[in-house]
PQR file of N, CA, C, O and H, with PARSE charges and radii, in Angstrom:
ATOM      1  N   MET A   1      21.473  -8.007  -8.347 -0.4000 1.5000
ATOM      2  CA  MET A   1      20.336  -8.169  -9.454 -0.0000 2.0000
ATOM      3  C   MET A   1      19.097  -7.044  -8.612  0.5500 1.7000
ATOM      4  O   MET A   1      18.792  -7.057  -7.419 -0.5500 1.4000
ATOM      5  N   SER A   2      18.624  -6.229  -9.596 -0.4000 1.5000
ATOM      6  CA  SER A   2      17.821  -5.275  -8.869 -0.0000 2.0000
ATOM      7  C   SER A   2      16.252  -5.380  -9.636  0.5500 1.7000
ATOM      8  O   SER A   2      16.758  -5.649 -10.726 -0.5500 1.4000
ATOM      9  H   SER A   2      18.871  -6.218 -10.564  0.4000 1.0000
ATOM     10  N   ILE A   3      14.798  -5.384  -9.935 -0.4000 1.5000
ATOM     11  CA  ILE A   3      14.075  -5.213 -10.532 -0.0000 2.0000
ATOM     12  C   ILE A   3      13.602  -3.832 -11.653  0.5500 1.7000
ATOM     13  O   ILE A   3      13.283  -2.715 -11.246 -0.5500 1.4000
ATOM     14  H   ILE A   3      14.387  -5.165  -9.050  0.4000 1.0000
ATOM     15  N   PRO A   4      13.637  -4.089 -12.551 -0.5600 1.5000
ATOM     16  CA  PRO A   4      12.612  -3.018 -13.152  0.2800 2.0000
ATOM     17  C   PRO A   4      11.700  -2.068 -12.633  0.5500 1.7000
ATOM     18  O   PRO A   4      10.618  -2.379 -12.134 -0.5500 1.4000
ATOM     19  N   LYS A   5      12.152  -0.844 -12.754 -0.4000 1.5000
ATOM     20  CA  LYS A   5      11.360   0.031 -12.421 -0.0000 2.0000
ATOM     21  C   LYS A   5       9.540   0.456 -12.659  0.5500 1.7000
ATOM     22  O   LYS A   5       8.575   1.013 -12.137 -0.5500 1.4000
ATOM     23  H   LYS A   5      13.031  -0.591 -13.160  0.4000 1.0000
ATOM     24  N   THR A   6      10.190  -0.592 -14.323 -0.4000 1.5000
ATOM     25  CA  THR A   6       8.365  -0.653 -15.370 -0.0000 2.0000
ATOM     26  C   THR A   6       7.536  -1.791 -14.397  0.5500 1.7000
ATOM     27  O   THR A   6       6.369  -1.828 -14.007 -0.5500 1.4000
ATOM     28  H   THR A   6      10.974  -1.045 -14.747  0.4000 1.0000
ATOM     29  N   GLU A   7       8.782  -2.760 -14.181 -0.4000 1.5000
ATOM     30  CA  GLU A   7       7.686  -3.599 -12.939 -0.0000 2.0000
ATOM     31  C   GLU A   7       7.681  -3.443 -11.531  0.5500 1.7000
ATOM     32  O   GLU A   7       6.822  -3.872 -10.760 -0.5500 1.4000
ATOM     33  H   GLU A   7       9.730  -2.729 -14.498  0.4000 1.0000
ATOM     34  N   ILE A   8       8.162  -3.138 -11.398 -0.4000 1.5000
ATOM     35  CA  ILE A   8       7.886  -2.703  -9.014 -0.0000 2.0000
ATOM     36  C   ILE A   8       6.332  -1.719  -9.574  0.5500 1.7000
ATOM     37  O   ILE A   8       5.511  -1.870  -8.669 -0.5500 1.4000
ATOM     38  H   ILE A   8       8.860  -2.790 -12.025  0.4000 1.0000
ATOM     39  N   GLU A   9       5.689  -0.782 -10.757 -0.4000 1.5000
ATOM     40  CA  GLU A   9       5.018  -0.050 -11.158 -0.0000 2.0000
ATOM     41  C   GLU A   9       3.920  -0.971 -11.464  0.5500 1.7000
ATOM     42  O   GLU A   9       2.733  -0.706 -11.269 -0.5500 1.4000
ATOM     43  H   GLU A   9       6.355  -0.660 -11.493  0.4000 1.0000
ATOM     44  N   GLN A  10       4.549  -2.496 -12.145 -0.4000 1.5000
ATOM     45  CA  GLN A  10       3.066  -2.849 -12.214 -0.0000 2.0000
ATOM     46  C   GLN A  10       3.053  -3.271 -11.892  0.5500 1.7000
ATOM     47  O   GLN A  10       2.033  -3.838 -12.284 -0.5500 1.4000
ATOM     48  H   GLN A  10       5.513  -2.711 -12.303  0.4000 1.0000
ATOM     49  N   LEU A  11       3.659  -4.168 -10.690 -0.4000 1.5000
ATOM     50  CA  LEU A  11       2.906  -5.342  -9.325 -0.0000 2.0000
ATOM     51  C   LEU A  11       2.019  -4.390  -8.962  0.5500 1.7000
ATOM     52  O   LEU A  11       0.860  -4.655  -9.284 -0.5500 1.4000
ATOM     53  H   LEU A  11       4.488  -3.708 -10.372  0.4000 1.0000
ATOM     54  N   LYS A  12       2.304  -2.663  -8.005 -0.4000 1.5000
ATOM     55  CA  LYS A  12       1.878  -1.672  -7.239 -0.0000 2.0000
ATOM     56  C   LYS A  12       0.473  -1.940  -8.220  0.5500 1.7000
ATOM     57  O   LYS A  12      -0.574  -1.985  -7.574 -0.5500 1.4000
ATOM     58  H   LYS A  12       3.244  -2.448  -7.743  0.4000 1.0000
ATOM     59  N   THR A  13       0.426  -2.010  -8.796 -0.4000 1.5000
ATOM     60  CA  THR A  13      -1.301  -1.564 -10.019 -0.0000 2.0000
ATOM     61  C   THR A  13      -1.868  -2.928  -9.422  0.5500 1.7000
ATOM     62  O   THR A  13      -2.930  -2.797  -8.813 -0.5500 1.4000
ATOM     63  H   THR A  13       1.277  -1.973  -9.321  0.4000 1.0000
ATOM     64  N   CYS A  14      -1.408  -4.049  -9.485 -0.4000 1.5000
ATOM     65  CA  CYS A  14      -1.906  -5.654 -10.109 -0.0000 2.0000
ATOM     66  C   CYS A  14      -2.291  -6.395  -8.694  0.5500 1.7000
ATOM     67  O   CYS A  14      -3.213  -7.188  -8.507 -0.5500 1.4000
ATOM     68  H   CYS A  14      -0.546  -4.156  -9.980  0.4000 1.0000
ATOM     69  N   ALA A  15      -1.129  -5.813  -7.565 -0.4000 1.5000
ATOM     70  CA  ALA A  15      -1.485  -6.739  -6.566 -0.0000 2.0000
ATOM     71  C   ALA A  15      -2.139  -6.368  -5.303  0.5500 1.7000
ATOM     72  O   ALA A  15      -1.610  -5.428  -4.710 -0.5500 1.4000
ATOM     73  H   ALA A  15      -0.380  -5.168  -7.717  0.4000 1.0000
ATOM     74  N   ASP A  16      -2.838  -6.728  -4.939 -0.4000 1.5000
ATOM     75  CA  ASP A  16      -4.149  -6.451  -3.212 -0.0000 2.0000
ATOM     76  C   ASP A  16      -3.196  -6.576  -2.855  0.5500 1.7000
ATOM     77  O   ASP A  16      -2.609  -7.627  -2.596 -0.5500 1.4000
ATOM     78  H   ASP A  16      -3.268  -7.492  -5.420  0.4000 1.0000
ATOM     79  N   LEU A  17      -2.596  -4.753  -2.709 -0.4000 1.5000
ATOM     80  CA  LEU A  17      -1.438  -4.520  -1.262 -0.0000 2.0000
ATOM     81  C   LEU A  17      -1.855  -4.757  -0.002  0.5500 1.7000
ATOM     82  O   LEU A  17      -0.857  -5.057   0.653 -0.5500 1.4000
ATOM     83  H   LEU A  17      -3.073  -3.899  -2.919  0.4000 1.0000
ATOM     84  N   LEU A  18      -3.219  -4.784   0.945 -0.4000 1.5000
ATOM     85  CA  LEU A  18      -3.846  -5.492   1.538 -0.0000 2.0000
ATOM     86  C   LEU A  18      -4.153  -6.559   1.990  0.5500 1.7000
ATOM     87  O   LEU A  18      -4.379  -6.871   3.159 -0.5500 1.4000
ATOM     88  H   LEU A  18      -4.030  -4.541   0.413  0.4000 1.0000
ATOM     89  N   ALA A  19      -4.173  -7.182   1.034 -0.4000 1.5000
ATOM     90  CA  ALA A  19      -3.767  -9.019   1.301 -0.0000 2.0000
ATOM     91  C   ALA A  19      -2.233  -9.242   1.049  0.5500 1.7000
ATOM     92  O   ALA A  19      -2.212 -10.290   0.404 -0.5500 1.4000
ATOM     93  H   ALA A  19      -3.990  -6.929   0.084  0.4000 1.0000
ATOM     94  N   LEU A  20      -1.461  -8.988   1.147 -0.4000 1.5000
ATOM     95  CA  LEU A  20       0.144  -9.073   1.372 -0.0000 2.0000
ATOM     96  C   LEU A  20       0.552  -8.736   2.326  0.5500 1.7000
ATOM     97  O   LEU A  20       1.449  -9.394   2.854 -0.5500 1.4000
ATOM     98  H   LEU A  20      -1.478  -8.136   1.671  0.4000 1.0000
ATOM     99  N   CYS A  21       0.063  -7.601   2.912 -0.4000 1.5000
ATOM    100  CA  CYS A  21       0.913  -6.937   3.629 -0.0000 2.0000
ATOM    101  C   CYS A  21      -0.036  -6.308   4.819  0.5500 1.7000
ATOM    102  O   CYS A  21       0.291  -5.521   5.707 -0.5500 1.4000
ATOM    103  H   CYS A  21      -0.666  -7.067   2.483  0.4000 1.0000
ATOM    104  N   GLY A  22      -1.389  -6.943   4.537 -0.4000 1.5000
ATOM    105  CA  GLY A  22      -2.301  -6.341   5.615 -0.0000 2.0000
ATOM    106  C   GLY A  22      -2.386  -6.393   6.859  0.5500 1.7000
ATOM    107  O   GLY A  22      -3.016  -5.493   7.415 -0.5500 1.4000
ATOM    108  H   GLY A  22      -1.655  -7.583   3.816  0.4000 1.0000
ATOM    109  N   SER A  23      -1.651  -7.682   7.831 -0.4000 1.5000
ATOM    110  CA  SER A  23      -1.230  -8.299   8.744 -0.0000 2.0000
ATOM    111  C   SER A  23      -0.277  -7.250   9.200  0.5500 1.7000
ATOM    112  O   SER A  23      -0.750  -7.031  10.315 -0.5500 1.4000
ATOM    113  H   SER A  23      -1.140  -8.413   7.379  0.4000 1.0000
ATOM    114  N   GLU A  24       0.691  -6.498   9.096 -0.4000 1.5000
ATOM    115  CA  GLU A  24       1.179  -5.296   9.203 -0.0000 2.0000
ATOM    116  C   GLU A  24       0.766  -3.654   9.347  0.5500 1.7000
ATOM    117  O   GLU A  24       1.512  -2.739   9.695 -0.5500 1.4000
ATOM    118  H   GLU A  24       1.075  -6.676   8.190  0.4000 1.0000
ATOM    119  N   LEU A  25      -0.243  -3.603   9.079 -0.4000 1.5000
ATOM    120  CA  LEU A  25      -0.735  -2.186   8.711 -0.0000 2.0000
ATOM    121  C   LEU A  25      -1.724  -2.200   9.610  0.5500 1.7000
ATOM    122  O   LEU A  25      -2.321  -3.276   9.612 -0.5500 1.4000
ATOM    123  H   LEU A  25      -0.849  -4.346   8.797  0.4000 1.0000
ATOM    124  N   THR A  26      -2.219  -1.222  10.557 -0.4000 1.5000
ATOM    125  CA  THR A  26      -3.007  -0.760  11.507 -0.0000 2.0000
ATOM    126  C   THR A  26      -4.096   0.279  10.407  0.5500 1.7000
ATOM    127  O   THR A  26      -3.677   1.099   9.590 -0.5500 1.4000
ATOM    128  H   THR A  26      -1.734  -0.348  10.555  0.4000 1.0000
ATOM    129  N   ARG A  27      -5.649  -0.073  10.701 -0.4000 1.5000
ATOM    130  CA  ARG A  27      -6.660   0.432  10.560 -0.0000 2.0000
ATOM    131  C   ARG A  27      -6.874   1.880  10.511  0.5500 1.7000
ATOM    132  O   ARG A  27      -7.497   2.194  11.525 -0.5500 1.4000
ATOM    133  H   ARG A  27      -5.990  -0.740  11.365  0.4000 1.0000
ATOM    134  N   VAL A  28      -6.649   2.822   9.832 -0.4000 1.5000
ATOM    135  CA  VAL A  28      -6.090   4.303  10.694 -0.0000 2.0000
ATOM    136  C   VAL A  28      -7.148   5.304  10.859  0.5500 1.7000
ATOM    137  O   VAL A  28      -7.169   6.263  11.631 -0.5500 1.4000
ATOM    138  H   VAL A  28      -6.143   2.566   9.008  0.4000 1.0000
ATOM    139  N   ALA A  29      -8.409   4.753   9.624 -0.4000 1.5000
ATOM    140  CA  ALA A  29      -9.517   5.935   9.071 -0.0000 2.0000
ATOM    141  C   ALA A  29     -10.626   5.029   9.033  0.5500 1.7000
ATOM    142  O   ALA A  29     -10.167   3.889   8.968 -0.5500 1.4000
ATOM    143  H   ALA A  29      -8.391   3.975   8.997  0.4000 1.0000
ATOM    144  N   ASN A  30     -11.825   5.020   9.044 -0.4000 1.5000
ATOM    145  CA  ASN A  30     -12.553   4.566   8.282 -0.0000 2.0000
ATOM    146  C   ASN A  30     -13.764   5.252   6.994  0.5500 1.7000
ATOM    147  O   ASN A  30     -14.660   4.460   6.701 -0.5500 1.4000
ATOM    148  H   ASN A  30     -12.198   5.947   9.097  0.4000 1.0000
ATOM    149  N   THR A  31     -13.790   6.436   6.371 -0.4000 1.5000
ATOM    150  CA  THR A  31     -14.135   7.220   5.462 -0.0000 2.0000
ATOM    151  C   THR A  31     -13.104   6.216   4.686  0.5500 1.7000
ATOM    152  O   THR A  31     -12.101   5.520   4.844 -0.5500 1.4000
ATOM    153  H   THR A  31     -13.062   7.079   6.609  0.4000 1.0000
ATOM    154  N   ASN A  32     -14.189   6.696   3.620 -0.4000 1.5000
ATOM    155  CA  ASN A  32     -13.954   5.835   2.118 -0.0000 2.0000
ATOM    156  C   ASN A  32     -13.318   4.797   2.163  0.5500 1.7000
ATOM    157  O   ASN A  32     -12.265   4.738   1.528 -0.5500 1.4000
ATOM    158  H   ASN A  32     -15.004   7.261   3.491  0.4000 1.0000
ATOM    159  N   GLY A  33     -13.802   3.595   2.978 -0.4000 1.5000
ATOM    160  CA  GLY A  33     -13.417   2.254   2.580 -0.0000 2.0000
ATOM    161  C   GLY A  33     -12.234   1.662   4.051  0.5500 1.7000
ATOM    162  O   GLY A  33     -12.055   0.568   4.586 -0.5500 1.4000
ATOM    163  H   GLY A  33     -14.657   3.643   3.494  0.4000 1.0000
ATOM    164  N   GLY A  34     -11.639   3.065   4.263 -0.4000 1.5000
ATOM    165  CA  GLY A  34     -10.600   2.506   5.069 -0.0000 2.0000
ATOM    166  C   GLY A  34      -9.466   3.246   4.469  0.5500 1.7000
ATOM    167  O   GLY A  34      -9.290   3.387   3.259 -0.5500 1.4000
ATOM    168  H   GLY A  34     -11.784   3.954   3.829  0.4000 1.0000
ATOM    169  N   GLU A  35      -8.602   3.775   5.554 -0.4000 1.5000
ATOM    170  CA  GLU A  35      -7.060   3.778   5.076 -0.0000 2.0000
ATOM    171  C   GLU A  35      -6.129   3.280   6.771  0.5500 1.7000
ATOM    172  O   GLU A  35      -6.254   3.684   7.927 -0.5500 1.4000
ATOM    173  H   GLU A  35      -8.746   3.661   6.537  0.4000 1.0000
ATOM    174  N   TYR A  36      -4.990   1.964   5.940 -0.4000 1.5000
ATOM    175  CA  TYR A  36      -4.406   2.051   6.630 -0.0000 2.0000
ATOM    176  C   TYR A  36      -2.503   2.378   6.558  0.5500 1.7000
ATOM    177  O   TYR A  36      -1.943   2.914   5.602 -0.5500 1.4000
ATOM    178  H   TYR A  36      -4.889   1.636   5.000  0.4000 1.0000
ATOM    179  N   ALA A  37      -1.799   1.875   7.858 -0.4000 1.5000
ATOM    180  CA  ALA A  37      -1.213   1.971   8.050 -0.0000 2.0000
ATOM    181  C   ALA A  37      -0.032   1.258   8.273  0.5500 1.7000
ATOM    182  O   ALA A  37      -0.197   0.188   8.859 -0.5500 1.4000
ATOM    183  H   ALA A  37      -2.255   1.440   8.635  0.4000 1.0000
ATOM    184  N   GLY A  38       1.349   1.610   7.906 -0.4000 1.5000
ATOM    185  CA  GLY A  38       2.252   1.054   8.427 -0.0000 2.0000
ATOM    186  C   GLY A  38       3.368   1.043   8.143  0.5500 1.7000
ATOM    187  O   GLY A  38       3.739   2.163   7.791 -0.5500 1.4000
ATOM    188  H   GLY A  38       1.484   2.479   7.430  0.4000 1.0000
ATOM    189  N   PRO A  39       4.742  -0.291   8.095 -0.5600 1.5000
ATOM    190  CA  PRO A  39       5.455  -0.103   7.770  0.2800 2.0000
ATOM    191  C   PRO A  39       5.900  -0.028   6.213  0.5500 1.7000
ATOM    192  O   PRO A  39       5.808  -1.188   5.812 -0.5500 1.4000
ATOM    193  N   CYS A  40       6.178   0.496   5.539 -0.4000 1.5000
ATOM    194  CA  CYS A  40       6.873   0.496   3.803 -0.0000 2.0000
ATOM    195  C   CYS A  40       7.366  -0.503   3.569  0.5500 1.7000
ATOM    196  O   CYS A  40       8.444  -0.826   4.068 -0.5500 1.4000
ATOM    197  H   CYS A  40       6.253   1.438   5.865  0.4000 1.0000
ATOM    198  N   PRO A  41       6.328  -1.656   2.296 -0.5600 1.5000
ATOM    199  CA  PRO A  41       7.048  -3.030   1.978  0.2800 2.0000
ATOM    200  C   PRO A  41       8.220  -2.399   0.778  0.5500 1.7000
ATOM    201  O   PRO A  41       9.086  -3.157   0.343 -0.5500 1.4000
ATOM    202  N   PHE A  42       8.124  -0.819   0.275 -0.4000 1.5000
ATOM    203  CA  PHE A  42       8.761  -0.465  -0.718 -0.0000 2.0000
ATOM    204  C   PHE A  42      10.193   0.235  -0.068  0.5500 1.7000
ATOM    205  O   PHE A  42      11.235  -0.417  -0.123 -0.5500 1.4000
ATOM    206  H   PHE A  42       7.420  -0.203   0.629  0.4000 1.0000
ATOM    207  N   CYS A  43      10.182   1.135   0.338 -0.4000 1.5000
ATOM    208  CA  CYS A  43      10.914   1.985   0.737 -0.0000 2.0000
ATOM    209  C   CYS A  43      11.874   1.205   2.428  0.5500 1.7000
ATOM    210  O   CYS A  43      13.076   1.401   2.613 -0.5500 1.4000
ATOM    211  H   CYS A  43       9.335   1.665   0.382  0.4000 1.0000
ATOM    212  N   GLY A  44      11.102   0.486   3.287 -0.4000 1.5000
ATOM    213  CA  GLY A  44      11.214  -0.091   4.293 -0.0000 2.0000
ATOM    214  C   GLY A  44      11.527   0.754   5.650  0.5500 1.7000
ATOM    215  O   GLY A  44      12.431   0.690   6.483 -0.5500 1.4000
ATOM    216  H   GLY A  44      10.127   0.326   3.137  0.4000 1.0000
ATOM    217  N   GLY A  45      10.737   1.317   5.546 -0.4000 1.5000
ATOM    218  CA  GLY A  45      10.009   2.862   6.551 -0.0000 2.0000
ATOM    219  C   GLY A  45       9.195   2.153   7.210  0.5500 1.7000
ATOM    220  O   GLY A  45       8.516   1.192   6.849 -0.5500 1.4000
ATOM    221  H   GLY A  45      10.002   1.369   4.869  0.4000 1.0000
ATOM    222  N   GLU A  46       9.321   2.859   8.573 -0.4000 1.5000
ATOM    223  CA  GLU A  46       8.506   1.777   9.882 -0.0000 2.0000
ATOM    224  C   GLU A  46       7.069   1.879   9.682  0.5500 1.7000
ATOM    225  O   GLU A  46       6.141   1.072   9.617 -0.5500 1.4000
ATOM    226  H   GLU A  46       9.872   3.640   8.866  0.4000 1.0000
ATOM    227  N   ASP A  47       7.236   3.518   9.585 -0.4000 1.5000
ATOM    228  CA  ASP A  47       5.668   4.323   9.901 -0.0000 2.0000
ATOM    229  C   ASP A  47       5.312   5.170   8.638  0.5500 1.7000
ATOM    230  O   ASP A  47       4.605   6.144   8.896 -0.5500 1.4000
ATOM    231  H   ASP A  47       7.989   4.173   9.638  0.4000 1.0000
ATOM    232  N   ARG A  48       5.668   4.998   7.273 -0.4000 1.5000
ATOM    233  CA  ARG A  48       5.788   5.434   6.491 -0.0000 2.0000
ATOM    234  C   ARG A  48       4.577   5.238   5.359  0.5500 1.7000
ATOM    235  O   ARG A  48       4.327   6.063   4.481 -0.5500 1.4000
ATOM    236  H   ARG A  48       6.243   4.207   7.064  0.4000 1.0000
ATOM    237  N   PHE A  49       3.766   3.775   5.596 -0.4000 1.5000
ATOM    238  CA  PHE A  49       3.107   3.667   4.193 -0.0000 2.0000
ATOM    239  C   PHE A  49       1.732   3.892   4.492  0.5500 1.7000
ATOM    240  O   PHE A  49       1.500   3.804   5.698 -0.5500 1.4000
ATOM    241  H   PHE A  49       3.969   3.104   6.310  0.4000 1.0000
ATOM    242  N   HIS A  50       0.653   4.180   3.709 -0.4000 1.5000
ATOM    243  CA  HIS A  50      -0.436   4.397   4.266 -0.0000 2.0000
ATOM    244  C   HIS A  50      -0.845   3.704   2.995  0.5500 1.7000
ATOM    245  O   HIS A  50      -0.218   3.724   1.936 -0.5500 1.4000
ATOM    246  H   HIS A  50       0.841   4.251   2.730  0.4000 1.0000
ATOM    247  N   LEU A  51      -2.258   2.939   3.299 -0.4000 1.5000
ATOM    248  CA  LEU A  51      -3.073   2.397   1.681 -0.0000 2.0000
ATOM    249  C   LEU A  51      -4.671   2.774   2.368  0.5500 1.7000
ATOM    250  O   LEU A  51      -5.091   2.807   3.524 -0.5500 1.4000
ATOM    251  H   LEU A  51      -2.768   2.922   4.159  0.4000 1.0000
ATOM    252  N   GLN A  52      -5.446   3.095   0.693 -0.4000 1.5000
ATOM    253  CA  GLN A  52      -6.432   3.405   1.350 -0.0000 2.0000
ATOM    254  C   GLN A  52      -7.258   2.090  -0.170  0.5500 1.7000
ATOM    255  O   GLN A  52      -7.412   2.527  -1.311 -0.5500 1.4000
ATOM    256  H   GLN A  52      -5.105   3.068  -0.247  0.4000 1.0000
ATOM    257  N   PRO A  53      -7.514   1.115   0.070 -0.5600 1.5000
ATOM    258  CA  PRO A  53      -7.600  -0.071  -0.518  0.2800 2.0000
ATOM    259  C   PRO A  53      -8.588  -0.168  -1.433  0.5500 1.7000
ATOM    260  O   PRO A  53      -8.534  -0.795  -2.491 -0.5500 1.4000
ATOM    261  N   TYR A  54      -9.847   0.709  -0.846 -0.4000 1.5000
ATOM    262  CA  TYR A  54     -11.288   0.366  -1.391 -0.0000 2.0000
ATOM    263  C   TYR A  54     -12.155   1.864  -1.805  0.5500 1.7000
ATOM    264  O   TYR A  54     -13.326   2.122  -1.527 -0.5500 1.4000
ATOM    265  H   TYR A  54      -9.891   1.218   0.014  0.4000 1.0000
ATOM    266  N   THR A  55     -11.126   2.765  -2.584 -0.4000 1.5000
ATOM    267  CA  THR A  55     -12.013   3.994  -3.372 -0.0000 2.0000
ATOM    268  C   THR A  55     -12.025   3.802  -4.388  0.5500 1.7000
ATOM    269  O   THR A  55     -11.221   3.099  -5.001 -0.5500 1.4000
ATOM    270  H   THR A  55     -10.175   2.555  -2.811  0.4000 1.0000
ATOM    271  N   GLU A  56     -13.369   4.652  -5.014 -0.4000 1.5000
ATOM    272  CA  GLU A  56     -14.070   4.330  -6.082 -0.0000 2.0000
ATOM    273  C   GLU A  56     -13.179   4.088  -7.201  0.5500 1.7000
ATOM    274  O   GLU A  56     -13.487   3.318  -8.110 -0.5500 1.4000
ATOM    275  H   GLU A  56     -14.022   5.223  -4.516  0.4000 1.0000
ATOM    276  N   SER A  57     -11.273   5.196  -7.128 -0.4000 1.5000
ATOM    277  CA  SER A  57     -10.727   4.720  -8.545 -0.0000 2.0000
ATOM    278  C   SER A  57      -9.503   3.581  -8.813  0.5500 1.7000
ATOM    279  O   SER A  57      -8.581   3.425  -9.613 -0.5500 1.4000
ATOM    280  H   SER A  57     -11.023   5.821  -6.389  0.4000 1.0000
ATOM    281  N   GLY A  58     -10.008   2.967  -7.779 -0.4000 1.5000
ATOM    282  CA  GLY A  58      -9.524   2.267  -7.150 -0.0000 2.0000
ATOM    283  C   GLY A  58      -8.375   2.470  -5.586  0.5500 1.7000
ATOM    284  O   GLY A  58      -8.460   3.503  -4.923 -0.5500 1.4000
ATOM    285  H   GLY A  58     -10.757   3.094  -7.129  0.4000 1.0000
ATOM    286  N   SER A  59      -7.383   1.353  -5.198 -0.4000 1.5000
ATOM    287  CA  SER A  59      -6.882   1.526  -4.564 -0.0000 2.0000
ATOM    288  C   SER A  59      -5.797   2.379  -4.780  0.5500 1.7000
ATOM    289  O   SER A  59      -5.331   2.607  -5.897 -0.5500 1.4000
ATOM    290  H   SER A  59      -7.314   0.514  -5.736  0.4000 1.0000
ATOM    291  N   ARG A  60      -5.139   3.138  -3.111 -0.4000 1.5000
ATOM    292  CA  ARG A  60      -4.449   4.658  -3.590 -0.0000 2.0000
ATOM    293  C   ARG A  60      -3.164   4.056  -2.094  0.5500 1.7000
ATOM    294  O   ARG A  60      -3.318   3.686  -0.930 -0.5500 1.4000
ATOM    295  H   ARG A  60      -5.517   2.953  -2.203  0.4000 1.0000
ATOM    296  N   ARG A  61      -1.973   4.260  -3.023 -0.4000 1.5000
ATOM    297  CA  ARG A  61      -1.280   4.084  -1.869 -0.0000 2.0000
ATOM    298  C   ARG A  61       0.615   4.953  -1.696  0.5500 1.7000
ATOM    299  O   ARG A  61       1.526   5.244  -2.472 -0.5500 1.4000
ATOM    300  H   ARG A  61      -1.848   4.560  -3.968  0.4000 1.0000
ATOM    301  N   PHE A  62       0.425   5.024  -0.629 -0.4000 1.5000
ATOM    302  CA  PHE A  62       1.668   6.262  -0.932 -0.0000 2.0000
ATOM    303  C   PHE A  62       2.752   6.270   0.203  0.5500 1.7000
ATOM    304  O   PHE A  62       2.353   6.321   1.366 -0.5500 1.4000
ATOM    305  H   PHE A  62      -0.315   4.788   0.002  0.4000 1.0000
ATOM    306  N   CYS A  63       3.999   6.227  -0.039 -0.4000 1.5000
ATOM    307  CA  CYS A  63       4.893   6.102   1.510 -0.0000 2.0000
ATOM    308  C   CYS A  63       5.056   8.073   1.413  0.5500 1.7000
ATOM    309  O   CYS A  63       4.830   8.887   0.518 -0.5500 1.4000
ATOM    310  H   CYS A  63       4.323   6.185  -0.984  0.4000 1.0000
ATOM    311  N   ARG A  64       5.485   8.164   2.638 -0.4000 1.5000
ATOM    312  CA  ARG A  64       5.140   9.652   3.538 -0.0000 2.0000
ATOM    313  C   ARG A  64       6.934   9.493   3.532  0.5500 1.7000
ATOM    314  O   ARG A  64       7.630  10.341   4.090 -0.5500 1.4000
ATOM    315  H   ARG A  64       5.668   7.503   3.365  0.4000 1.0000
TER
END
């Protein structure tokens, strides 16, 4: 059973990703509230996920 793409997008915008996967992320920058990097909870890549949880427009996350 797969999760519909719309539900995944909604979860990404509503969930506090730093609280969910913060223990596996390493702080890599201090500017603009900080940036964290580590394993991607969505694709499974070991070092691809970056999270900026405290930007002015909300959190930003991306998988390289």
